[in-house]
N, CA and C atoms as a LAMMPS dump frame, in Angstrom:
ITEM: TIMESTEP
0
ITEM: NUMBER OF ATOMS
501
ITEM: BOX BOUNDS ff ff ff
-5.0000000000000000e+02 5.0000000000000000e+02
-5.0000000000000000e+02 5.0000000000000000e+02
-5.0000000000000000e+02 5.0000000000000000e+02
ITEM: ATOMS id mol type element x y z
1 1 1 N 0.83 -1.145 0.117
2 1 2 C 0.123 0.113 -0.03
3 1 3 C 0.862 1.443 -0.097
4 2 1 N 0.456 2.222 -0.515
5 2 2 C 1.146 3.393 -0.603
6 2 3 C 0.97 4.429 0.524
7 3 1 N 1.796 4.445 1.649
8 3 2 C 1.409 5.54 2.679
9 3 3 C 0.198 6.28 2.905
10 4 1 N 0.213 7.587 2.968
11 4 2 C -0.974 8.363 2.974
12 4 3 C -1.907 8.445 1.844
13 5 1 N -2.969 8.293 2.08
14 5 2 C -3.949 8.446 0.732
15 5 3 C -4.147 10.088 0.338
16 6 1 N -4.105 10.132 -0.858
17 6 2 C -4.499 11.613 -1.183
18 6 3 C -5.62 12.27 -0.689
19 7 1 N -5.599 13.477 -0.424
20 7 2 C -6.762 14.173 0.286
21 7 3 C -7.947 14.25 -0.886
22 8 1 N -9.248 13.68 -0.589
23 8 2 C -10.171 13.662 -1.29
24 8 3 C -10.63 15.361 -1.634
25 9 1 N -11.016 15.581 -2.739
26 9 2 C -11.255 17.11 -2.842
27 9 3 C -12.914 17.206 -3.442
28 10 1 N -13.514 16.43 -3.097
29 10 2 C -15.099 16.18 -3.553
30 10 3 C -15.966 17.436 -3.288
31 11 1 N -15.555 18.075 -2.188
32 11 2 C -16.551 19.174 -1.779
33 11 3 C -15.968 20.504 -1.952
34 12 1 N -14.721 20.521 -2.682
35 12 2 C -14.156 21.762 -3.217
36 12 3 C -14.871 22.423 -4.222
37 13 1 N -14.607 23.702 -4.551
38 13 2 C -15.056 24.322 -5.619
39 13 3 C -14.505 23.697 -7
40 14 1 N -15.362 23.332 -7.92
41 14 2 C -14.687 22.751 -9.158
42 14 3 C -14.69 21.309 -9.032
43 15 1 N -14.913 20.629 -8.021
44 15 2 C -14.96 19.13 -7.916
45 15 3 C -16.177 18.58 -7.706
46 16 1 N -16.428 17.22 -8.033
47 16 2 C -17.742 16.641 -7.795
48 16 3 C -17.508 15.121 -7.442
49 17 1 N -18.147 14.906 -6.291
50 17 2 C -18.067 13.536 -5.856
51 17 3 C -18.409 12.394 -6.847
52 18 1 N -17.475 11.373 -6.787
53 18 2 C -17.603 10.242 -7.62
54 18 3 C -17.693 8.927 -6.928
55 19 1 N -18.667 8.091 -7.202
56 19 2 C -18.659 6.709 -7.159
57 19 3 C -18.176 5.859 -8.035
58 20 1 N -17.058 5.193 -7.94
59 20 2 C -16.501 4.182 -8.829
60 20 3 C -16.813 2.904 -8.664
61 21 1 N -17.378 2.29 -9.803
62 21 2 C -17.685 0.966 -10.031
63 21 3 C -16.806 0.242 -11.091
64 22 1 N -16.364 -0.879 -10.332
65 22 2 C -15.515 -1.649 -11.377
66 22 3 C -16.485 -2.546 -12.14
67 23 1 N -16.281 -2.537 -13.411
68 23 2 C -17.28 -3.174 -14.119
69 23 3 C -16.555 -4.427 -15.042
70 24 1 N -17.458 -5.518 -15.31
71 24 2 C -17.082 -6.605 -15.918
72 24 3 C -18.247 -7.198 -16.455
73 25 1 N -18.37 -8.622 -16.873
74 25 2 C -19.282 -9.099 -17.405
75 25 3 C -20.049 -9.935 -16.452
76 26 1 N -19.802 -9.879 -15.132
77 26 2 C -20.459 -10.64 -14.148
78 26 3 C -21.925 -10.185 -13.986
79 27 1 N -22.75 -11.186 -13.78
80 27 2 C -24.269 -10.628 -13.608
81 27 3 C -24.513 -9.687 -12.362
82 28 1 N -23.655 -9.815 -11.284
83 28 2 C -24.006 -9.006 -10.071
84 28 3 C -23.527 -7.73 -10.304
85 29 1 N -22.603 -7.355 -11.35
86 29 2 C -22.136 -6.104 -11.413
87 29 3 C -23.451 -4.934 -11.58
88 30 1 N -24.359 -5.389 -12.293
89 30 2 C -25.602 -4.663 -12.435
90 30 3 C -26.193 -3.979 -11.221
91 31 1 N -26.258 -4.852 -10.118
92 31 2 C -26.596 -4.407 -8.866
93 31 3 C -25.758 -3.25 -8.216
94 32 1 N -24.322 -3.386 -8.502
95 32 2 C -23.396 -2.418 -8.025
96 32 3 C -23.613 -1.113 -8.687
97 33 1 N -23.797 -1.184 -10.107
98 33 2 C -24.123 -0.272 -10.88
99 33 3 C -25.265 0.57 -10.502
100 34 1 N -26.359 -0.021 -10.461
101 34 2 C -27.779 0.355 -9.982
102 34 3 C -27.568 1.176 -8.662
103 35 1 N -27.114 0.574 -7.674
104 35 2 C -26.971 1.111 -6.474
105 35 3 C -26.106 2.541 -6.485
106 36 1 N -24.915 2.539 -7.235
107 36 2 C -24.082 3.534 -7.437
108 36 3 C -24.938 4.656 -7.991
109 37 1 N -25.647 4.584 -9.246
110 37 2 C -26.486 5.396 -9.943
111 37 3 C -27.409 6.008 -8.956
112 38 1 N -28.125 5.289 -8.293
113 38 2 C -29.328 5.794 -7.391
114 38 3 C -28.612 6.537 -6.31
115 39 1 N -27.519 6.307 -5.716
116 39 2 C -26.804 6.923 -4.696
117 39 3 C -26.416 8.223 -5.301
118 40 1 N -25.841 8.287 -6.396
119 40 2 C -25.406 9.516 -7.265
120 40 3 C -26.62 10.287 -7.498
121 41 1 N -27.704 9.703 -8.003
122 41 2 C -28.798 10.62 -8.158
123 41 3 C -29.287 11.277 -6.949
124 42 1 N -29.216 10.651 -5.668
125 42 2 C -29.718 11.019 -4.478
126 42 3 C -28.96 12.253 -3.888
127 43 1 N -27.611 12.063 -4.317
128 43 2 C -26.577 13.093 -3.647
129 43 3 C -26.025 13.873 -4.575
130 44 1 N -26.234 13.791 -5.864
131 44 2 C -25.588 14.866 -6.834
132 44 3 C -24.242 14.477 -7.159
133 45 1 N -23.998 13.277 -7.112
134 45 2 C -22.733 12.804 -7.574
135 45 3 C -22.639 12.253 -8.84
136 46 1 N -21.43 11.824 -9.394
137 46 2 C -21.193 11.177 -10.68
138 46 3 C -20.83 9.731 -10.291
139 47 1 N -20.906 9.12 -11.49
140 47 2 C -20.411 7.691 -11.316
141 47 3 C -19.231 7.431 -12.311
142 48 1 N -18.163 6.793 -11.812
143 48 2 C -17.116 6.417 -12.692
144 48 3 C -17.142 4.945 -12.893
145 49 1 N -17.354 4.55 -14.263
146 49 2 C -17.196 3.056 -14.613
147 49 3 C -15.703 2.792 -14.934
148 50 1 N -14.976 1.839 -14.309
149 50 2 C -13.682 1.401 -14.475
150 50 3 C -13.631 0.018 -15.121
151 51 1 N -13.208 -0.129 -16.115
152 51 2 C -12.954 -1.51 -16.923
153 51 3 C -11.469 -1.58 -16.689
154 52 1 N -10.938 -2.729 -16.382
155 52 2 C -9.571 -3.062 -16.378
156 52 3 C -9.515 -4.095 -17.25
157 53 1 N -8.377 -3.934 -18.174
158 53 2 C -7.938 -4.955 -19.057
159 53 3 C -6.701 -5.53 -18.431
160 54 1 N -6.738 -6.81 -18.185
161 54 2 C -5.623 -7.574 -17.216
162 54 3 C -4.592 -8.228 -18.59
163 55 1 N -3.297 -7.636 -18.318
164 55 2 C -2.467 -8.073 -19.468
165 55 3 C -2.145 -9.584 -19.39
166 56 1 N -2.034 -10.21 -20.644
167 56 2 C -1.551 -11.55 -20.901
168 56 3 C -0.035 -11.629 -21.247
169 57 1 N 0.783 -11.847 -20.314
170 57 2 C 2.129 -11.833 -20.41
171 57 3 C 2.917 -12.944 -21.432
172 58 1 N 1.868 -13.878 -21.426
173 58 2 C 2.214 -15.075 -22.167
174 58 3 C 2.312 -14.845 -23.804
175 59 1 N 2.132 -13.832 -24.281
176 59 2 C 1.796 -13.51 -25.753
177 59 3 C 2.848 -12.713 -26.298
178 60 1 N 2.932 -12.841 -27.723
179 60 2 C 3.814 -11.721 -28.31
180 60 3 C 3.049 -10.59 -28.467
181 61 1 N 3.855 -9.54 -28.771
182 61 2 C 3.499 -8.023 -28.925
183 61 3 C 2.208 -7.978 -29.929
184 62 1 N 2.386 -8.573 -30.996
185 62 2 C 1.243 -8.36 -32.219
186 62 3 C -0.051 -8.954 -31.508
187 63 1 N 0.068 -10.178 -30.685
188 63 2 C -1.017 -10.765 -30.217
189 63 3 C -1.557 -9.941 -29.1
190 64 1 N -0.639 -9.48 -28.275
191 64 2 C -1.21 -8.602 -26.963
192 64 3 C -1.945 -7.452 -27.54
193 65 1 N -1.557 -6.823 -28.792
194 65 2 C -2.206 -5.533 -29.328
195 65 3 C -3.517 -5.962 -29.609
196 66 1 N -3.59 -7.103 -30.307
197 66 2 C -4.953 -7.652 -30.876
198 66 3 C -5.791 -7.845 -29.644
199 67 1 N -5.256 -8.35 -28.583
200 67 2 C -6.153 -8.518 -27.4
201 67 3 C -6.474 -7.476 -26.74
202 68 1 N -5.497 -6.472 -26.703
203 68 2 C -5.928 -5.192 -26.143
204 68 3 C -7.077 -4.447 -26.754
205 69 1 N -7.147 -4.611 -28.061
206 69 2 C -8.148 -3.965 -28.991
207 69 3 C -9.384 -4.669 -28.696
208 70 1 N -9.33 -6.028 -28.787
209 70 2 C -10.663 -6.783 -28.325
210 70 3 C -11.147 -6.297 -27.025
211 71 1 N -10.285 -6.346 -26.038
212 71 2 C -10.914 -5.936 -24.793
213 71 3 C -11.273 -4.548 -24.612
214 72 1 N -10.826 -3.57 -25.283
215 72 2 C -11.198 -2.302 -25.23
216 72 3 C -12.564 -2.117 -26
217 73 1 N -12.719 -2.892 -27.178
218 73 2 C -14.165 -3.065 -27.654
219 73 3 C -14.981 -3.535 -26.723
220 74 1 N -14.736 -4.523 -25.969
221 74 2 C -15.655 -5.246 -25.089
222 74 3 C -16.033 -4.21 -23.906
223 75 1 N -15.088 -3.445 -23.66
224 75 2 C -15.169 -2.452 -22.549
225 75 3 C -16.275 -1.5 -22.881
226 76 1 N -16.122 -0.997 -24.198
227 76 2 C -16.921 0.211 -24.838
228 76 3 C -18.367 -0.301 -25.003
229 77 1 N -18.544 -1.797 -25.131
230 77 2 C -19.849 -2.283 -25.429
231 77 3 C -20.776 -2.476 -24.159
232 78 1 N -19.803 -2.711 -23.178
233 78 2 C -20.301 -2.758 -21.839
234 78 3 C -20.878 -1.478 -21.353
235 79 1 N -20.107 -0.494 -21.476
236 79 2 C -20.332 0.736 -21.228
237 79 3 C -21.612 1.16 -21.683
238 80 1 N -21.94 1.042 -23.099
239 80 2 C -23.124 1.34 -23.92
240 80 3 C -24.377 0.702 -23.243
241 81 1 N -24.024 -0.711 -22.95
242 81 2 C -25.107 -1.595 -22.281
243 81 3 C -25.407 -1.032 -20.881
244 82 1 N -24.611 -0.718 -20.166
245 82 2 C -24.889 -0.167 -18.761
246 82 3 C -25.517 1.14 -18.839
247 83 1 N -25.16 1.939 -19.73
248 83 2 C -25.953 3.408 -19.948
249 83 3 C -27.229 3.154 -20.337
250 84 1 N -27.523 2.247 -21.261
251 84 2 C -29.036 1.797 -21.656
252 84 3 C -29.837 1.367 -20.653
253 85 1 N -29.322 0.544 -19.827
254 85 2 C -29.981 0.094 -18.637
255 85 3 C -30.248 0.919 -17.524
256 86 1 N -29.383 1.929 -17.397
257 86 2 C -29.682 3.261 -16.521
258 86 3 C -30.564 4.083 -17.048
259 87 1 N -30.751 4.16 -18.237
260 87 2 C -31.649 5.058 -19.052
261 87 3 C -32.991 4.444 -18.932
262 88 1 N -33.113 3.108 -19.037
263 88 2 C -34.194 2.131 -18.952
264 88 3 C -34.739 2.323 -17.501
265 89 1 N -34.168 2.587 -16.476
266 89 2 C -34.258 2.652 -15.093
267 89 3 C -34.668 3.99 -14.747
268 90 1 N -34.677 5.021 -15.644
269 90 2 C -34.793 6.372 -15.379
270 90 3 C -33.685 7.098 -14.78
271 91 1 N -32.296 6.631 -14.843
272 91 2 C -31.287 7.041 -14.129
273 91 3 C -30.226 7.763 -15.33
274 92 1 N -30.931 8.126 -16.414
275 92 2 C -29.971 8.657 -17.405
276 92 3 C -29.622 9.958 -17.297
277 93 1 N -29.937 10.825 -16.165
278 93 2 C -29.507 12.128 -15.897
279 93 3 C -28.282 12.167 -15.079
280 94 1 N -27.845 10.828 -14.605
281 94 2 C -26.673 10.714 -13.583
282 94 3 C -25.467 10.815 -14.63
283 95 1 N -24.488 11.617 -14.231
284 95 2 C -23.28 11.76 -15.086
285 95 3 C -22.502 10.604 -14.98
286 96 1 N -22.061 9.99 -16.036
287 96 2 C -21.267 8.844 -16.151
288 96 3 C -19.853 9.227 -16.691
289 97 1 N -19.021 8.733 -16.173
290 97 2 C -17.626 8.819 -16.82
291 97 3 C -17.123 7.478 -17.078
292 98 1 N -16.379 7.297 -18.188
293 98 2 C -15.849 5.662 -18.497
294 98 3 C -14.485 5.879 -18.661
295 99 1 N -13.683 4.839 -17.93
296 99 2 C -12.278 4.888 -17.904
297 99 3 C -11.839 3.211 -18.135
298 100 1 N -10.873 3.163 -19.15
299 100 2 C -10.366 1.895 -19.362
300 100 3 C -8.99 2 -18.942
301 101 1 N -8.554 0.882 -18.197
302 101 2 C -6.975 0.857 -17.636
303 101 3 C -6.63 -0.526 -18.043
304 102 1 N -5.253 -0.547 -18.325
305 102 2 C -4.52 -1.823 -18.449
306 102 3 C -3.699 -2.211 -17.16
307 103 1 N -3.801 -3.341 -16.584
308 103 2 C -2.933 -3.748 -15.558
309 103 3 C -3.644 -4.868 -14.737
310 104 1 N -2.908 -5.181 -13.581
311 104 2 C -3.681 -6.014 -12.593
312 104 3 C -4.777 -5.143 -12.101
313 105 1 N -5.981 -5.816 -11.743
314 105 2 C -7.143 -4.955 -11.337
315 105 3 C -6.996 -4.284 -10.078
316 106 1 N -6.403 -4.813 -9.095
317 106 2 C -6.148 -4.156 -7.695
318 106 3 C -5.321 -2.763 -7.992
319 107 1 N -4.102 -3.122 -8.819
320 107 2 C -3.244 -1.94 -9.028
321 107 3 C -3.858 -0.891 -9.737
322 108 1 N -4.826 -1.324 -11.037
323 108 2 C -5.403 -0.185 -11.659
324 108 3 C -6.519 0.538 -10.816
325 109 1 N -7.186 -0.239 -9.927
326 109 2 C -8.159 0.574 -9.005
327 109 3 C -7.488 1.724 -8.243
328 110 1 N -6.316 1.122 -7.557
329 110 2 C -5.42 2.102 -6.776
330 110 3 C -5.027 3.274 -7.368
331 111 1 N -4.477 3.098 -8.731
332 111 2 C -3.918 4.015 -9.609
333 111 3 C -5.011 4.958 -9.837
334 112 1 N -6.05 4.298 -10.203
335 112 2 C -7.408 5.517 -10.569
336 112 3 C -7.792 6.387 -9.413
337 113 1 N -7.851 5.779 -8.121
338 113 2 C -8.006 6.457 -7.076
339 113 3 C -7.165 7.456 -6.658
340 114 1 N -5.861 7.181 -6.868
341 114 2 C -4.604 7.922 -6.611
342 114 3 C -4.788 9.258 -7.554
343 115 1 N -5.187 9.069 -8.744
344 115 2 C -5.043 10.173 -9.794
345 115 3 C -6.239 10.903 -9.878
346 116 1 N -7.51 10.355 -9.272
347 116 2 C -8.785 11.221 -9.406
348 116 3 C -9.035 11.453 -7.976
349 117 1 N -8.983 12.582 -7.485
350 117 2 C -9.159 13.128 -6.206
351 117 3 C -10.852 13.279 -5.835
352 118 1 N -11.488 12.967 -6.831
353 118 2 C -13.021 13.151 -6.666
354 118 3 C -13.649 11.72 -6.37
355 119 1 N -12.926 10.792 -6.445
356 119 2 C -13.444 9.473 -6.217
357 119 3 C -13.526 9.25 -4.708
358 120 1 N -14.812 9.222 -4.295
359 120 2 C -15.131 9.056 -2.653
360 120 3 C -15.471 7.763 -2.169
361 121 1 N -15.899 6.9 -3.088
362 121 2 C -16.392 5.545 -2.871
363 121 3 C -16.2 4.519 -3.877
364 122 1 N -15.755 3.376 -3.432
365 122 2 C -15.57 2.218 -4.459
366 122 3 C -16.667 1.441 -4.325
367 123 1 N -17.534 1.223 -5.266
368 123 2 C -18.669 0.384 -5.233
369 123 3 C -18.55 -0.979 -5.985
370 124 1 N -18.504 -2.144 -5.146
371 124 2 C -18.253 -3.504 -5.759
372 124 3 C -19.388 -4.191 -5.707
373 125 1 N -19.348 -5.234 -6.522
374 125 2 C -20.413 -6.227 -6.601
375 125 3 C -20.004 -7.432 -5.993
376 126 1 N -20.801 -8.128 -5.232
377 126 2 C -20.443 -9.343 -4.594
378 126 3 C -21.125 -10.579 -5.163
379 127 1 N -20.639 -11.529 -5.529
380 127 2 C -21.297 -12.747 -6.188
381 127 3 C -21.86 -13.442 -5.068
382 128 1 N -22.86 -14.408 -5.674
383 128 2 C -23.706 -15.131 -4.761
384 128 3 C -23.696 -16.676 -4.732
385 129 1 N -22.494 -16.989 -5.617
386 129 2 C -22.145 -18.408 -5.871
387 129 3 C -21.536 -18.913 -4.548
388 130 1 N -21.385 -20.422 -4.648
389 130 2 C -20.535 -20.842 -3.629
390 130 3 C -19.145 -20.636 -3.451
391 131 1 N -18.575 -20.075 -4.661
392 131 2 C -17.018 -19.706 -4.512
393 131 3 C -16.833 -18.482 -3.862
394 132 1 N -18.034 -17.851 -3.241
395 132 2 C -17.719 -16.638 -2.557
396 132 3 C -18.177 -15.316 -3.067
397 133 1 N -17.773 -14.381 -2.63
398 133 2 C -18.183 -12.863 -3.207
399 133 3 C -17.296 -12.757 -4.523
400 134 1 N -16.342 -13.247 -4.781
401 134 2 C -15.424 -12.902 -5.905
402 134 3 C -14.13 -12.598 -5.613
403 135 1 N -13.089 -12.661 -6.492
404 135 2 C -11.797 -12.361 -6.146
405 135 3 C -11.427 -11.198 -5.877
406 136 1 N -12.113 -10.058 -6.629
407 136 2 C -11.906 -8.741 -6.19
408 136 3 C -12.389 -8.22 -4.955
409 137 1 N -13.578 -8.536 -4.631
410 137 2 C -14.048 -8.427 -3.15
411 137 3 C -13.115 -9.158 -2.1
412 138 1 N -12.674 -10.196 -2.391
413 138 2 C -11.83 -10.954 -1.525
414 138 3 C -10.544 -10.157 -1.276
415 139 1 N -9.742 -9.833 -2.506
416 139 2 C -8.617 -9.248 -2.393
417 139 3 C -8.68 -7.845 -1.667
418 140 1 N -9.667 -7.163 -2.038
419 140 2 C -9.741 -5.709 -1.357
420 140 3 C -10.251 -5.623 0.038
421 141 1 N -11.137 -6.93 0.313
422 141 2 C -11.491 -7.058 1.691
423 141 3 C -10.278 -7.15 2.76
424 142 1 N -9.284 -7.956 2.187
425 142 2 C -8.096 -7.759 2.833
426 142 3 C -7.377 -6.58 3.245
427 143 1 N -7.622 -5.741 2.292
428 143 2 C -6.936 -4.37 2.324
429 143 3 C -7.61 -3.435 2.942
430 144 1 N -9.143 -3.722 3.435
431 144 2 C -9.942 -2.807 3.826
432 144 3 C -9.516 -1.768 4.815
433 145 1 N -8.844 -2.407 5.853
434 145 2 C -8.237 -1.418 6.831
435 145 3 C -7.109 -0.484 6.462
436 146 1 N -6.587 -0.544 5.407
437 146 2 C -5.697 0.555 4.717
438 146 3 C -6.045 0.959 3.395
439 147 1 N -7.288 0.692 3.063
440 147 2 C -7.589 1.174 1.604
441 147 3 C -7.842 2.786 1.646
442 148 1 N -7.456 3.433 0.521
443 148 2 C -7.693 4.941 0.764
444 148 3 C -8.919 5.558 0.686
445 149 1 N -9.809 4.833 0.406
446 149 2 C -11.369 5.426 0.441
447 149 3 C -12.245 4.222 0.92
448 150 1 N -13.627 4.57 1.395
449 150 2 C -14.475 3.603 1.798
450 150 3 C -14.899 2.572 0.637
451 151 1 N -15.22 1.335 0.8
452 151 2 C -15.646 0.422 -0.278
453 151 3 C -17.008 0.085 0.409
454 152 1 N -17.976 0.141 -0.769
455 152 2 C -19.338 -0.525 -0.517
456 152 3 C -19.381 -1.643 -1.444
457 153 1 N -19.646 -2.861 -0.746
458 153 2 C -19.869 -4.066 -1.328
459 153 3 C -21.589 -4.344 -1.485
460 154 1 N -21.866 -4.419 -2.601
461 154 2 C -23.463 -4.781 -2.878
462 154 3 C -23.591 -6.14 -3.003
463 155 1 N -24.395 -6.704 -2.072
464 155 2 C -24.776 -8.189 -2.185
465 155 3 C -25.615 -8.415 -3.59
466 156 1 N -25.203 -9.419 -4.37
467 156 2 C -25.554 -9.804 -5.674
468 156 3 C -27.192 -10.232 -5.539
469 157 1 N -27.754 -10.487 -4.397
470 157 2 C -29.03 -11.048 -4.423
471 157 3 C -30.119 -9.94 -4.248
472 158 1 N -29.63 -8.692 -3.965
473 158 2 C -30.662 -7.767 -3.573
474 158 3 C -31.273 -7.14 -5.033
475 159 1 N -32.716 -6.84 -4.769
476 159 2 C -33.471 -6.529 -5.932
477 159 3 C -33.29 -4.8 -6.099
478 160 1 N -33.648 -4.427 -7.256
479 160 2 C -33.356 -3.092 -7.592
480 160 3 C -34.175 -2.027 -6.443
481 161 1 N -35.127 -2.412 -6.118
482 161 2 C -36.185 -1.67 -5.143
483 161 3 C -35.507 -1.646 -3.733
484 162 1 N -34.682 -2.695 -3.392
485 162 2 C -34.046 -2.735 -2.134
486 162 3 C -32.796 -1.855 -2.209
487 163 1 N -32.212 -1.793 -3.28
488 163 2 C -30.979 -1.066 -3.713
489 163 3 C -31.252 0.363 -3.597
490 164 1 N -32.435 0.553 -4.194
491 164 2 C -32.798 2.12 -4.383
492 164 3 C -33.218 2.607 -2.977
493 165 1 N -33.665 1.885 -2.065
494 165 2 C -34.084 2.077 -0.658
495 165 3 C -32.966 2.345 0.079
496 166 1 N -31.765 1.681 -0.212
497 166 2 C -30.62 1.771 0.816
498 166 3 C -29.733 2.793 0.142
499 167 1 N -30.017 3.353 -1.107
500 167 2 C -29.095 4.388 -1.671
501 167 3 C -29.255 5.688 -1.148
C-alpha cells in the first residue's frame, strides 16, 4: 500500500463526488451499478465506470495488441449496455464517466483512486455463488483497513427496489 492517501477534494469548488464501479461481465455488477447510480442521483454525485484490461504476459506483442483492441471494444460495449440499462431505469441524468485501464485489477483501481481526487467511494458487486463474493471483493477485503477510500460491497441477491431504498 502507498503510505498516506491523497486528500479527497470532492466538496471543493470545481470538484464533484464520484462513486467508482469496477465493471466486468459478471451478472452481479448490474446491482453495484444500479446502487451507485441511485446513490449518485440522490446525492448529486457522478458515477465512474472502470474497466480493467488485465495483461496476458504469455503472448507476443502483435497478439497482445490484438487482445488489447478486443478488450477495449468489449469495454465500450459494456459501457453502452450499462448506460442503456440506467436509461431504462430512469437514471439517465446521472453523469457517467468511463475509464479503461490496463494492468492488474487491484493496481489499476488504486492508480485510478490516486489520480482522481474526486473518487469518494468504491462500489463493488459481490457474487452469490458457492465460490464466495468474488476474487476482487476478497482481495480488497483484505486491504480494507488500509484502503484509501470507503468500499461499498453490494450483495448480488438484492433487488433494484431494495438497492434504491438503501441508496
